[in-house]
C-alpha positions as CSV (number, residue, x, y, z in Angstrom):
1,M,0.0,0.0,0.0
2,S,1.4,3.4,-0.9
3,L,1.5,6.5,1.3
4,V,-1.4,8.1,-0.5
5,D,-3.5,5.1,0.6
6,D,-2.7,5.5,4.3
7,V,-5.4,6.3,6.8
8,L,-5.1,9.3,9.2
9,Y,-5.8,8.0,12.7
10,H,-6.6,10.2,15.7
11,G,-5.5,9.1,19.1
12,N,-5.5,10.3,22.7
13,C,-5.3,9.3,26.3
14,H,-8.8,9.0,27.8
15,C,-8.9,12.5,29.4
16,G,-7.6,14.1,26.2
17,R,-4.7,16.0,27.7
18,Y,-2.5,14.2,25.2
19,R,-3.6,13.9,21.5
20,F,-1.9,12.9,18.3
21,Q,-2.4,11.8,14.7
22,V,-0.7,9.0,12.9
23,S,-0.8,7.9,9.3
24,A,-0.7,4.2,8.6
25,P,-2.3,1.5,6.3
26,R,-5.7,0.4,7.5
27,I,-5.2,-1.4,10.8
28,D,-6.3,-5.0,10.8
29,S,-3.5,-6.5,13.0
30,A,-1.3,-5.5,16.0
31,I,2.0,-6.3,17.7
32,S,1.9,-7.9,21.1
33,C,5.0,-8.2,23.3
34,T,5.3,-10.8,26.0
35,C,7.4,-8.7,28.4
36,S,5.9,-8.3,31.9
37,L,5.1,-4.6,31.4
38,C,3.3,-5.0,28.1
39,A,1.4,-7.9,29.5
40,K,0.2,-6.0,32.6
41,K,-0.9,-3.1,30.4
42,G,-2.3,-5.2,27.6
43,Y,-0.5,-3.1,25.0
44,L,-1.4,-3.6,21.3
45,W,1.3,-1.9,19.4
46,L,1.4,-0.1,16.0
47,L,4.9,0.5,14.5
48,P,4.4,3.8,12.6
49,A,6.6,4.9,9.7
50,E,9.1,7.6,10.3
51,G,7.5,11.0,10.1
52,S,3.9,9.7,10.3
53,F,3.3,10.6,13.9
54,T,2.3,14.1,15.0
55,V,1.5,15.4,18.4
56,V,-1.7,17.6,18.3
57,K,-2.0,18.5,22.0
58,D,0.3,18.0,24.9
59,E,-0.4,19.4,28.4
60,G,2.7,17.8,29.8
61,C,0.7,14.9,31.4
62,L,2.8,12.0,30.2
63,V,4.8,10.1,32.8
64,E,7.8,7.9,31.8
65,Y,8.5,4.6,33.4
66,Q,11.4,2.3,32.2
67,S,11.6,-1.4,32.7
68,S,14.4,-3.6,31.5
69,T,12.5,-4.1,28.2
70,L,10.4,-1.0,27.6
71,K,10.5,2.8,28.0
72,D,6.8,3.4,28.6
73,R,4.8,6.7,28.5
74,F,1.4,6.9,30.2
75,C,-0.9,9.7,31.2
76,G,-0.4,10.7,34.8
77,Y,-4.1,11.9,35.0
78,C,-6.2,9.2,33.4
79,G,-3.7,6.3,33.3
80,S,-3.8,5.6,29.6
81,G,-0.6,4.1,28.2
82,V,0.1,5.9,24.9
83,E,3.5,5.2,23.5
84,G,6.7,3.4,24.1
85,V,10.2,2.4,22.9
86,H,11.4,-1.2,23.4
87,L,14.9,-1.6,24.7
88,T,15.5,-5.3,23.7
89,G,14.6,-7.9,21.1
90,A,13.1,-7.5,17.7
91,L,11.5,-4.1,18.6
92,R,14.6,-2.6,20.0
93,E,14.7,1.2,19.6
94,K,11.4,1.2,17.7
95,F,8.9,3.9,18.5
96,L,5.5,2.3,19.1
97,V,1.9,3.6,19.5
98,N,-0.7,1.9,21.6
99,I,-3.5,1.0,19.2
100,R,-6.0,1.0,22.1
101,T,-5.7,4.8,22.2
102,L,-7.0,5.3,18.6
103,R,-10.4,6.9,18.3
104,E,-11.6,5.4,15.0
105,P,-14.5,3.1,16.0
106,Y,-13.6,0.3,13.6
107,V,-10.2,-0.2,15.4
108,N,-11.8,-2.6,17.8
109,P,-9.2,-4.4,20.0
110,F,-11.4,-7.5,20.1
111,N,-11.2,-7.8,16.4
112,L,-7.4,-7.5,16.3
113,E,-6.7,-10.6,18.5
114,P,-6.9,-13.2,15.7
115,A,-4.2,-11.3,13.8
116,L,-1.7,-10.6,16.6
117,R,2.0,-10.7,15.8
118,V,3.5,-11.9,19.1
119,I,7.0,-10.8,19.9
120,E,8.8,-12.8,22.6
121,A,10.5,-10.6,25.1
122,K,14.2,-10.7,25.8
123,G,16.0,-9.5,28.9
124,D,13.0,-9.1,31.1
125,T,14.6,-8.9,34.6
126,R,11.6,-7.8,36.6
127,S,11.3,-8.8,40.2
128,I,9.2,-7.4,43.1
129,E,9.8,-7.4,46.8
130,T,6.9,-8.4,49.0
131,S,6.6,-8.5,52.8
132,S,7.0,-11.8,54.7
133,Q,3.2,-11.6,55.4
134,E,2.5,-11.3,51.7
135,S,4.9,-14.1,50.8
136,A,3.2,-16.4,53.2
137,E,-0.3,-15.4,51.9
138,A,0.8,-15.8,48.3
139,T,1.3,-19.5,48.8
140,A,-2.4,-19.9,49.3
141,K,-3.7,-16.8,47.5
142,S,-3.4,-15.0,44.2
143,L,-1.1,-12.0,44.2
144,F,-1.9,-9.0,42.0
145,S,0.8,-6.4,41.5
146,C,1.7,-3.3,39.5
147,H,5.0,-3.6,37.6
148,C,7.3,-1.9,40.1
149,G,5.6,-3.6,43.1
150,D,4.5,-0.5,44.9
151,V,0.8,-1.4,44.6
152,R,-0.4,-5.0,45.4
153,A,-3.4,-7.0,46.4
154,T,-4.0,-10.6,47.5
155,L,-7.1,-12.5,46.7
156,A,-8.1,-15.2,49.2
157,V,-10.4,-17.3,46.9
158,P,-9.7,-19.0,43.5
159,L,-9.9,-16.5,40.6
160,E,-11.8,-19.1,38.6
161,N,-14.7,-18.9,41.1
162,E,-15.1,-15.2,40.5
163,E,-16.9,-13.3,37.8
164,L,-14.6,-12.1,35.0
165,K,-15.6,-9.3,32.6
166,E,-14.1,-7.4,29.8
167,D,-15.6,-4.6,27.6
168,N,-14.3,-2.2,25.0
169,C,-15.7,1.1,26.3
170,S,-13.5,4.1,25.8
171,K,-11.8,3.8,29.2
172,C,-11.6,0.1,29.6
173,A,-10.2,-0.4,26.1
174,R,-7.4,2.1,26.7
175,I,-6.3,0.4,29.9
176,A,-7.0,-3.2,28.6
177,Y,-9.1,-3.8,31.8
178,I,-10.3,-7.3,32.6
179,G,-12.2,-7.0,35.8
180,T,-13.0,-9.5,38.6
181,Y,-15.3,-8.4,41.5
182,P,-14.6,-10.4,44.7
183,S,-15.9,-9.4,48.1
184,K,-13.8,-6.9,50.1
185,D,-13.6,-9.6,52.8
186,N,-11.5,-11.7,50.4
187,V,-9.1,-9.0,49.3
188,T,-6.2,-7.2,51.0
189,V,-4.8,-4.2,49.2
190,Y,-1.3,-2.8,49.8
191,G,-0.2,0.6,48.7
192,R,-3.5,2.5,48.6
193,D,-1.5,5.7,49.2
194,R,0.7,5.1,46.2
195,V,-1.9,5.5,43.4
196,F,-3.6,8.3,41.6
197,E,-7.3,7.9,40.8
198,Y,-9.3,8.7,37.7
199,L,-13.1,9.1,37.9
200,T,-15.4,9.6,34.9
201,G,-19.2,9.9,34.2
202,R,-21.2,9.7,37.3
203,R,-18.0,9.1,39.4
204,F,-19.4,6.0,41.1
205,T,-16.2,4.1,40.4
206,G,-12.6,5.3,40.5
207,S,-9.8,3.5,38.5
208,T,-6.5,3.7,40.3
209,F,-3.0,3.6,38.8
210,C,0.4,3.2,40.4
211,K,2.1,6.6,40.5
212,I,5.4,5.1,39.4
213,C,4.6,2.5,36.7
214,G,1.0,3.4,35.8
215,V,-0.4,-0.2,36.1
216,H,-4.0,-0.5,37.2
217,V,-4.4,-3.0,40.0
218,F,-7.7,-2.2,41.8
219,S,-10.6,0.2,41.6
220,N,-12.6,2.1,44.3
221,V,-16.3,1.8,44.4
222,Y,-18.3,4.7,45.7
223,G,-21.8,4.3,44.3
224,P,-24.5,7.0,44.2
225,P,-25.4,9.1,47.2
226,M,-28.1,7.8,49.4
227,S,-30.3,10.7,48.5
228,V,-30.8,9.1,45.1
229,F,-32.7,6.2,46.7
230,D,-34.9,8.4,48.8
231,K,-36.6,9.6,45.6
232,L,-37.7,6.0,44.6
233,P,-41.0,4.3,45.4
234,P,-40.7,1.8,48.2
235,Q,-40.6,-1.4,46.0
236,R,-38.0,0.0,43.6
237,K,-36.0,1.4,46.5
238,E,-35.7,-2.0,48.1
239,V,-34.4,-3.6,44.9
240,A,-32.0,-0.7,44.2
241,L,-30.6,-0.7,47.7
242,S,-29.9,-4.4,47.4
243,V,-27.9,-3.9,44.3
244,Y,-26.1,-0.9,45.9
245,H,-25.0,-2.8,49.0
246,K,-23.8,-5.7,46.8
247,N,-21.7,-3.3,44.7
248,M,-20.4,-1.5,47.8
249,A,-19.2,-4.9,49.2
250,M,-17.0,-5.5,46.1
251,Q,-13.3,-4.9,45.7
252,P,-12.7,-4.8,41.9
253,L,-9.3,-6.1,40.7
254,N,-7.6,-6.0,37.3
255,V,-7.0,-9.6,36.1
256,R,-4.0,-8.5,34.0
257,A,-2.2,-7.4,37.2
258,M,-2.3,-10.9,38.6
259,E,1.2,-12.4,38.9
260,G,1.7,-15.4,36.6
261,V,-1.7,-15.2,35.0
262,K,-2.3,-17.1,31.8
263,L,-5.0,-15.2,30.0
264,D,-5.3,-17.9,27.3
265,N,-6.5,-20.3,30.0
266,L,-9.0,-17.8,31.4
267,R,-10.5,-16.7,28.1
268,P,-13.4,-19.2,28.2
269,L,-14.4,-17.7,31.6
270,I,-14.2,-14.1,30.6
271,K,-17.6,-12.5,29.7
272,R,-17.2,-9.9,27.0
273,E,-19.4,-6.9,26.1
274,D,-18.6,-5.6,22.7
275,E,-20.5,-2.3,22.9
276,G,-17.7,0.0,21.7
277,T,-17.1,3.7,22.5
278,E,-20.4,5.2,21.4
279,G,-21.1,8.4,23.4
280,Y,-17.4,9.1,24.2
281,D,-16.7,12.7,23.2
282,L,-13.6,14.8,23.9
283,E,-13.8,18.4,25.0
284,P,-12.0,20.8,22.7
């Protein structure tokens, strides 16, 4: 395909503080790297041609985090991973754009999976330090962790027994979120003071991201104010309150942050909602 046949794609972090354009042939495949950072962030990479990438808006929100395999740049406000440069392997010194941040509706991450080009990571030397308590717990529980290890959680019940969900709304697609929703009684979170939080819409749920590496490990559930229920008729109020209390008892976790997780094995258990990004509009 010649340059005149290239498509002009528009991309941005979810909050829109960083925006760009990139010209490329019509996207029907993506690059996936097996390194620990790419895996935790669910990156789907596009390798743009030299000179095809242009920054349209930059409010200085991008944070850089470097692992042994990737120099990563993510938004320090909304957590969206936008671009990176690999430091090892076949992608070494290549500038890459996260396809998940592109706004064109037909660039659906779900549709790209059958045509992934998987690049095996080299030189991934990641290790995290955990407390003796966590080490003891991890023998019987699942450990969830950001890449640098500052933010962690343990799950006391088998992941396979919990509900697993994935959708491609504008926010979840950008952070490659696969959620599980266990009871707070079964989860212990470490490092709550080491995250930044991003709330959207009605602000009932806040997605949190490690301040250092930007990995999403857990979410905070707030729910609507109780005054909302006071306006409902008694029968509807009873049902609504039941759902509210169930949601408030949850501690959502990001499945991609689970240490040693094999997503291919979990795929049959993950419920997908392919509703896309309709209704997502950026302010000027």
